[in-house]
N, C-alpha and C positions, 0 to 999 in steps of 0.2 A: 502494499499499499504506500502510496508517496505521501510524502510529508507535508504535514498542514503549514500554511502561512498566515500569520496574525501579524496585524498591527503593533507597533508598540503602544498605541494609544488603546486598544481594545484589550490588549494583554493587563495594562496597568489597571483597566476599570474592572476586567474581570477578576483581578487577582483581589481587588477590594471589596466586591461584592461576593466573592467566595468566602473571604475573611468575614463577612457580616451575618452568613447563613448560621443561623442558631441550630444547635443539636435537636431540639423538638420541633424544627420545622418539617414541611410534607416534602422536602426534597430527600430523596432516597440515598443512604450512604454510596450505594454501587454507583448511581448517577452522578453525584457530584464526584467522586473519584474517577470517573470515566472523564467528567471535564476537566478536573486538574491535570489528569495525566495529557491530554490532548493538548490544553494549553502550556503545559510545562515543555513538551516536546516539539511545540512548532518551530517553525523558523521565523524571528522576530523582524520585520522590517518596518522602517519609516513608513507612515501612511502616504506619504507621497509617493512611494517606491510599489506600492500594492498593485500588482497585476489586476488588469479590471476582469480577468475570468476568474477571480479569487473570492469566495462567499465570507463575506466579515460580517460583524456587527451593523445592525438597519440594512443589512443587504437584503431586496427582495427578488427572489429566486422561484423558477418554473422547474417544477420537478416532474419525473415521470415514473411509473411504476412498471416496469417492462413486463412481468408475470401477468398483469391485470389490464395493460393499457390505460391504466387511470393517469389523470395529470392533476397536477395541483399547484397554486401560487402560494408561497408563503413569505413572512418577513421575519426574519431572527432580531428579536429585541431583548433587553435585558427584562429581569423578572417583573420590575414594576410597571412597565410598558405593554405588557401581554395583555391582548384582547382577541379573542378568540373569531369575534364579531366582525373583525378587521384583519383577519387572518395573520395576526401578530403573533408570533411564537416564542415563549421563552426560551432563552439560551439554554436553561436548563433542562427543558423537556429533551427527551433522548432523540430525537428528529433533527432538532437545532444543533444539539451537540455534535451529532454525526457530520452535520454540514459543514459547519466553521471551520474556515481556514482549506476548505476543499476547493477544486477546480470544475469548471463547466466540462462537462462530459465526463467526470468520476461518476463510478458506479458504488454506492453505498450501502452497505449491509446493515441490517438494524436485527438485533434478537428482540423479538416480543412476545409474549404467553403463547402465541399461534406458532410461532416458527419465525424463520429468518424471512424478513421481507428487504427486496432489492430496491433501492431509489437511484434513479439517476439524474445529475443534475443537468437539465438540458439549456437554459440559458439564465443569463442574470439580466432582470427587468430594471434594476437600480442598486448600485453600490457607490455610498457615500464618497468613497476615495476618488473614484473615477468621475464622479460628479463634481470633484472638489469641496464636496460637504465635510470638514474636518471636524465641525463642532457637535456632529450628532453623537 
């Protein structure tokens, strides 16, 4: 599997939020460990050097499920910004954790209670770094 790419700004913000998660929160310890490992093992780049095909925080992405031909669009956000009515998914959700730092055309495998689900990153609808929105 290819190495993740995360902006230094996203890295700093994620580490801060991870440190603020209380032990009695609804975030599972295994999900938190997965996010921490992904963030810690990522290649860190200045936001101005992030390639336009990389999924970063606040990226809106179009995904497909090759096994079912289903497609979906979502935006990866910080937990306090999550809103299912607007397809804003918390980075603490397994799908968002799996996508963060990955590239267009990557195939990501998610372990679910029902088995492994394959998700393909079809294209990026909006990426803050590519749009010059470094304050998000």
